[in-house]
N, C-alpha and C positions, 0 to 999 in steps of 0.2 A: 595483416591480421584479417581473418575472415569473420563473417557474421556468426558462423557456427562456433568459432573459438570464443567470441565475445559472449554468446548466449550460454555456453557450457562452462566456461571457466571464470571469466572476469565478472560477470553479473553476480553469480553466487558469492564470489569473494567480497564484492562490495556489500552485498546484503549481510554477510557474516560480520564484516567490520561495523556496519551500522548497528547490527543487533547487539554485539558484545561491547562496543565502545561508546557509541552515541546514545543508545537506548538507556543505559544507566544515568547518563546526564539528564535525559528527559525525566526520568523517574525521580530525580532529586527535586524537581521543580513542581511536582504535582502529588496529590494524594493517590493512594491505590485505587480508590473508587473513581476518581477523575480519569486516571489512565485507562481503567477498564471501560469506562463510558466512551472516551475518545476512540479507543481501539475498536470497540464494537461498532461505532458509527462509521469508522473508516472501512472496516471489513464489509459492512453492509453496502456502503457506497461503491466500493470496488466491485463487489458481486453484481450490484445493480447496473453499474456502468458496462460491465462485460456482457450481461444479458441484453441490455438496451442497444448496445453497439451491434451485437449479432442480429438483433431483430430490425436494425435500421432505424431505431427510434431517436438516436442522437447523432448529430453531425459533427460535433466538436470532438477533439481527442478525449479518450476515456479519462486520462489523468486530469485534464482540465475540468471535466465534469465532476470528478471526485472533489477537487479543490473548491470548485464553486459550491457544491453541495455542503461541504463541511463549513465553509465560510458563511453560507446562508443559514446554517443551524446556529450560528453565533458562538461556535466553539472557539475559545481563545487558545490558539496554538501558532507557533511560528511557522513560516513557510518551510524552513529546513526540517523542522520536526515532523511536519505533516508529510513531506516527501518521503522521509524515512519510514513512517508508518504505512504509507501507500505502497512503497516497494516491498515491505515485509508482507503486507496483505496480498499483494499480487503473487509473490513467491509462494505463499501458503495456498492460494487458490490454484496456482499452476501445479503444485505438488499433489493436491487433491484430485485435480483432473487427470494427472498422469497415473495416479493410483487406480482410478476408476477404469482406465483403459487397459490396465495390465491384467 
C-alpha cells in the first residue's frame, strides 16, 4: 500500500464514514448552536495551525496544537469526537486549497 493510495482513497473513505455515521451520533448529544460553535472553533484552530506551521511558529504537530487549543477554550467534547471534527475540517481546508490552485 503506497502513501499515494492512502491519501487518495483510504483517507476520504474514513472521512465519509465519520461524516455520515459518527457525526449524527455527535449531533444527538448537543444542541445545534453548540455544534456550530464547536465546529467553528475547530475550523479556526485547524486554519491557524496550518498557517502557524507554515510560518514556523509552532513546533508541535498541527493536530496536537488544535487539540490543546480546543481543550484550553474549555469546550466539552470527547477526544474521539474532536478528532472527527478535526479530520473533517482538514479535509474541507484541503479541498479549498485544491480549488484555489485549479
